[in-house]
C-alpha positions in Angstrom: 0.5 -18.0 -21.7 -2.5 -20.0 -20.6 -1.9 -22.1 -17.5 1.4 -20.5 -16.6 1.6 -18.6 -13.3 4.0 -15.8 -12.7 6.8 -16.5 -10.2 6.2 -14.7 -6.9 8.3 -11.5 -6.5 10.9 -12.2 -3.8 11.4 -8.5 -2.9 9.7 -7.2 0.2 6.4 -5.4 -0.2 8.0 -2.1 0.8 10.6 -2.4 -2.0 8.0 -3.2 -4.6 6.0 -0.2 -3.5 9.0 2.1 -3.8 9.8 0.8 -7.2 6.2 1.4 -8.3 6.3 5.0 -6.9 9.6 5.6 -8.7 8.2 4.4 -12.0 5.1 6.6 -11.6 7.4 9.6 -10.8 9.5 9.0 -13.9 6.4 8.6 -16.2 4.8 11.7 -14.6 8.0 13.8 -15.1 8.2 12.7 -18.8 4.7 14.0 -19.4 4.7 17.0 -17.1 8.3 18.3 -16.6 8.3 20.1 -13.2 10.9 21.4 -10.8 11.8 18.6 -8.4 10.8 20.9 -5.5 7.3 21.2 -7.0 7.0 17.5 -7.4 8.0 16.9 -3.8 5.3 19.5 -2.6 2.6 18.1 -4.9 -0.7 17.2 -3.1 -3.7 15.5 -4.6 -6.7 17.9 -4.6 -4.5 21.0 -4.3 -1.9 20.6 -7.1 -3.1 17.4 -8.9 -6.8 18.0 -9.6 -9.2 15.4 -11.1 -12.4 16.7 -12.7 -14.3 13.9 -14.4 -11.9 12.6 -17.1 -9.6 15.7 -16.9 -6.5 15.8 -14.8 -4.8 19.1 -14.1 -1.5 19.9 -12.5 -1.6 23.4 -11.1 1.0 25.4 -9.2 0.2 29.1 -8.9 2.9 31.7 -8.9 3.7 33.3 -5.6 1.9 30.9 -3.3 3.9 29.2 -0.5 7.0 29.2 -2.6 5.3 26.7 -5.0 6.7 28.3 -8.1 9.4 31.0 -8.5 8.1 34.4 -9.6 6.4 34.0 -12.9 3.2 32.7 -14.4 3.1 29.4 -12.4 2.7 25.9 -14.0 -0.3 24.3 -15.6 -0.6 20.9 -17.4 -4.1 20.0 -18.5 -4.6 16.5 -19.7 -7.1 13.6 -19.9 -7.2 10.8 -17.4 -6.3 7.3 -18.5 -9.3 5.0 -19.0 
């Protein structure tokens, strides 16, 4: 609505940041179901790779216990605009 300001959020900044992180985690797992151990190990640039508009999630089999024996995990997708 025009001319109406949102009420300030009374929660501490740290709590708002944790809620934001938790929401992103839920959305990410809905799109790319991973083992929770893999999610906890995920690092930008190593496992979450951005190439132009393409975002890839890549866990290779056999490396640093990132994925149990098998073919690893890959989720290609497009970045949000």
